[in-house]
C-alpha positions as a LaTeX table, in Angstrom:
\begin{tabular}{lrrr}
\hline
Residue & $x$ (\AA) & $y$ (\AA) & $z$ (\AA) \\
\hline
Met1 & 4.29 & $-23.68$ & 13.57 \\
Pro2 & 3.15 & $-20.60$ & 11.53 \\
Thr3 & 5.70 & $-18.95$ & 9.30 \\
Asp4 & 4.35 & $-15.48$ & 10.18 \\
Pro5 & 3.56 & $-15.30$ & 13.92 \\
Ile6 & 2.22 & $-11.70$ & 13.66 \\
Ala7 & $-0.27$ & $-12.64$ & 10.95 \\
Asp8 & $-1.30$ & $-15.64$ & 13.09 \\
Phe9 & $-1.78$ & $-13.29$ & 16.09 \\
Leu10 & $-4.04$ & $-10.94$ & 14.02 \\
Thr11 & $-5.96$ & $-13.78$ & 12.41 \\
Arg12 & $-6.78$ & $-15.42$ & 15.75 \\
Ile13 & $-8.12$ & $-12.09$ & 17.10 \\
Arg14 & $-10.04$ & $-11.44$ & 13.82 \\
Asn15 & $-11.63$ & $-14.93$ & 13.95 \\
Ala16 & $-12.52$ & $-14.62$ & 17.64 \\
Val17 & $-14.17$ & $-11.27$ & 17.04 \\
Lys18 & $-16.23$ & $-12.62$ & 14.12 \\
Ala19 & $-17.30$ & $-15.60$ & 16.20 \\
Arg20 & $-18.19$ & $-13.22$ & 19.08 \\
His21 & $-15.91$ & $-14.97$ & 21.58 \\
Arg22 & $-15.14$ & $-13.21$ & 24.84 \\
Arg23 & $-11.47$ & $-14.21$ & 24.84 \\
Val24 & $-8.79$ & $-15.72$ & 22.67 \\
Asp25 & $-5.63$ & $-17.67$ & 23.57 \\
Ile26 & $-2.48$ & $-17.12$ & 21.52 \\
Pro27 & 1.06 & $-18.48$ & 21.93 \\
Ala28 & 3.03 & $-15.71$ & 23.67 \\
Ser29 & 6.13 & $-13.82$ & 22.56 \\
Gly30 & 7.66 & $-10.50$ & 23.44 \\
Leu31 & 6.42 & $-8.82$ & 20.22 \\
Lys32 & 2.89 & $-10.20$ & 20.67 \\
Lys33 & 2.82 & $-8.92$ & 24.28 \\
Ala34 & 3.91 & $-5.45$ & 23.04 \\
Met35 & 1.20 & $-5.47$ & 20.38 \\
Ala36 & $-1.41$ & $-6.57$ & 22.95 \\
Gln37 & $-0.26$ & $-3.74$ & 25.22 \\
Ile38 & $-0.85$ & $-1.23$ & 22.41 \\
Leu39 & $-4.33$ & $-2.71$ & 21.78 \\
Leu40 & $-5.02$ & $-2.29$ & 25.51 \\
Glu41 & $-3.71$ & 1.28 & 25.65 \\
Glu42 & $-5.78$ & 2.21 & 22.57 \\
Lys43 & $-8.83$ & 0.59 & 24.20 \\
Tyr44 & $-9.42$ & $-2.04$ & 21.50 \\
Ile45 & $-9.30$ & $-4.90$ & 24.05 \\
Ala46 & $-10.54$ & $-5.20$ & 27.63 \\
Asn47 & $-7.32$ & $-6.71$ & 29.05 \\
Phe48 & $-4.75$ & $-9.46$ & 28.57 \\
Thr49 & $-2.80$ & $-11.86$ & 30.76 \\
Val50 & 0.20 & $-14.13$ & 30.21 \\
Leu51 & $-0.36$ & $-17.70$ & 31.44 \\
Glu52 & 2.64 & $-19.89$ & 32.07 \\
Asp53 & 2.44 & $-23.37$ & 30.54 \\
Gly54 & 6.04 & $-24.47$ & 30.99 \\
Lys55 & 6.92 & $-23.58$ & 27.36 \\
Gln56 & 6.61 & $-20.17$ & 25.80 \\
Gly57 & 3.43 & $-19.15$ & 27.64 \\
Ile58 & $-0.05$ & $-18.31$ & 26.46 \\
Leu59 & $-1.34$ & $-14.80$ & 25.86 \\
Arg60 & $-5.02$ & $-14.64$ & 26.85 \\
Ile61 & $-6.74$ & $-11.61$ & 25.37 \\
Asn62 & $-10.20$ & $-10.59$ & 26.60 \\
Leu63 & $-12.02$ & $-8.90$ & 23.75 \\
Lys64 & $-14.11$ & $-5.80$ & 24.12 \\
Tyr65 & $-17.65$ & $-5.22$ & 22.82 \\
Asn66 & $-19.76$ & $-2.11$ & 22.85 \\
Glu67 & $-23.52$ & $-2.81$ & 22.94 \\
Gly68 & $-22.90$ & $-6.21$ & 21.40 \\
Lys69 & $-20.73$ & $-4.89$ & 18.58 \\
Pro70 & $-16.98$ & $-5.57$ & 18.56 \\
Val71 & $-14.70$ & $-2.63$ & 19.21 \\
Ile72 & $-12.18$ & $-4.09$ & 16.69 \\
Thr73 & $-13.81$ & $-3.79$ & 13.28 \\
Gly74 & $-10.67$ & $-4.49$ & 11.23 \\
Leu75 & $-7.13$ & $-5.84$ & 11.47 \\
Arg76 & $-4.67$ & $-5.92$ & 8.56 \\
Arg77 & $-1.09$ & $-7.12$ & 8.36 \\
Val78 & 0.98 & $-4.55$ & 6.45 \\
Ser79 & 4.63 & $-5.66$ & 6.51 \\
Lys80 & 4.91 & $-9.28$ & 5.47 \\
Pro81 & 7.91 & $-11.58$ & 5.53 \\
Gly82 & 8.21 & $-11.43$ & 1.70 \\
Ile83 & 7.67 & $-7.68$ & 1.43 \\
Arg84 & 8.77 & $-5.63$ & 4.41 \\
Gln85 & 7.26 & $-2.14$ & 4.75 \\
Tyr86 & 9.51 & 0.46 & 6.39 \\
Arg87 & 8.44 & 4.09 & 6.70 \\
Arg88 & 10.20 & 7.26 & 7.76 \\
Thr89 & 8.54 & 9.62 & 10.21 \\
Ala90 & 7.33 & 11.87 & 7.41 \\
Asp91 & 5.80 & 8.88 & 5.50 \\
Met92 & 4.13 & 7.25 & 8.49 \\
Pro93 & 0.61 & 6.14 & 7.39 \\
Arg94 & $-2.63$ & 7.31 & 9.01 \\
Val95 & $-5.29$ & 4.65 & 9.41 \\
Met96 & $-8.74$ & 5.82 & 8.33 \\
Gly97 & $-7.75$ & 9.44 & 8.63 \\
Gly98 & $-6.63$ & 9.01 & 12.26 \\
Leu99 & $-9.59$ & 6.90 & 13.45 \\
Gly100 & $-7.55$ & 3.74 & 13.52 \\
Val101 & $-4.00$ & 2.99 & 14.60 \\
Ala102 & $-0.91$ & 1.64 & 12.92 \\
Ile103 & 1.39 & $-0.58$ & 15.01 \\
Val104 & 5.03 & 0.21 & 14.22 \\
Ser105 & 8.21 & $-1.62$ & 15.28 \\
Thr106 & 10.93 & 0.97 & 15.82 \\
Ser107 & 14.41 & 1.11 & 17.22 \\
Arg108 & 12.80 & 2.38 & 20.45 \\
Gly109 & 10.31 & $-0.50$ & 20.70 \\
Val110 & 6.83 & $-1.24$ & 19.39 \\
Met111 & 4.52 & 1.79 & 19.31 \\
Thr112 & 1.64 & 3.46 & 17.58 \\
Asp113 & 2.08 & 5.64 & 14.47 \\
Thr114 & 1.10 & 8.70 & 16.50 \\
Arg115 & 3.78 & 8.08 & 19.10 \\
Ala116 & 6.34 & 7.34 & 16.37 \\
Arg117 & 5.64 & 10.73 & 14.76 \\
Lys118 & 5.85 & 12.43 & 18.19 \\
Glu119 & 9.19 & 10.81 & 18.91 \\
Asn120 & 10.36 & 11.48 & 15.33 \\
Val121 & 11.27 & 7.83 & 14.63 \\
Gly122 & 10.46 & 5.56 & 11.74 \\
Gly123 & 10.31 & 1.79 & 11.51 \\
Glu124 & 8.51 & $-1.29$ & 10.15 \\
Val125 & 4.73 & $-0.85$ & 9.93 \\
Leu126 & 3.44 & $-4.16$ & 11.28 \\
Ala127 & $-0.36$ & $-3.79$ & 11.25 \\
Phe128 & $-3.37$ & $-1.53$ & 10.95 \\
Val129 & $-6.20$ & $-1.74$ & 13.51 \\
Trp130 & $-9.51$ & 0.03 & 13.24 \\
\hline
\end{tabular}
C-alpha cells in the first residue's frame, strides 16, 4: 500500500504515457475519480471508467495521443504528505503561463486553478499537469 496515493496515481499515469500504453488501471478512490474527471474535462485523457472488483474498485484511464505524441507531457506532485502546499486565491499558481493546469483541493471540492480563482476559493495544490 503506497503512503501517498496521489503520487502513486500520477506516477502510474506518467509511466503508462512514457511506455505508450493505451490505458492504465489504478486503484480507485473518490479523490482519484475527481482528479480523473478534471483530466477528462481539460482533455488530457480520452475517458475513464470505474470497474467494480468487490473491493475499492479499479479506475481505468484511457490515455490520449495526438499524432502518436502523448497529450500529457508532464505531471508533478506539488503538495506532499511531509510538506503540504496551501494557496489563497491571490497566490494560486499558473502552470506554464496558463498552458497547463493545477489541480486544487478546496472546501468546495477538487477543481482546477482557473475555477478556484473564478470561485474565489483557495486550497491545497495537489498537482500540476501540462
